[in-house]
N, C-alpha and C positions, 0 to 999 in steps of 0.2 A: 151225720145223723148216726145217733146211737143205736144199736140193735139191739133187738130186747129179746133174752134169753126164755125160752118157753117151759112151763113145766106145766103138767096135766095132773089131776087124781081121778082114778075110774074109780067106781064101785063094781063087784063082781055082779052078774045078772042071776049067778045060783047061790049066791049068799051075801045079803047085805053087810054082815059085819066084817067083810074082807075088802080092802081098798088097795089100790096102789099107785104112788106117787112116783109119775116119770121125771126126772130130771133133765136138766138142759143137756147134756149131753146125750141121752138117751134118743133124744128126738134125730141126733146127726146121723144116728146108725140104723141100720136093720134089723128086722127082728130078730130073737133069738140070740141078742150079742152077751146074753148074760155068761161071763166067764167063770163066774164065783160068787157063792153066796154065803153069807156070814150071819149067822142067828145070834142075834143079842142075847136069847137067854144062855146060850154057850160060852158067851165072851164074859158077862157081868154074873158074879156068885149072887143067889139067890133073888134073882130079878123077880119081879111081882107082877109086871104089867103084860100087855097084851102081847102076841108073839108080833115080833119086828125082825124082818129079814132084810138085809142090806145088799143090794146086788151090786155087781162090780163088773167092768168092761175088762178087755184081756190089756187093756193099759193101765190098770188099778185105778179108774177114775169111778167112783160112787154115782151110777147112772139110775135107779131107782130104788126105793124102800115098798115092802110089801109090808101092811099093818092086818092082821087079825084079830080082830076083837073080840 
């Protein structure tokens, strides 16, 4: 039987323009596992889109994406 990886998207209770996508490896780990965050606007020159923040665990796996609209 093939195991299904879970992803979940949540919207902030405080701000409906903020969403967070938890990727499959995020579910394997405990809360507070973000080791490094990369801000897309710091990586791409002249980026014009919404704030997108990429969260990585200590092993370098992308575990979550925050989108601030």
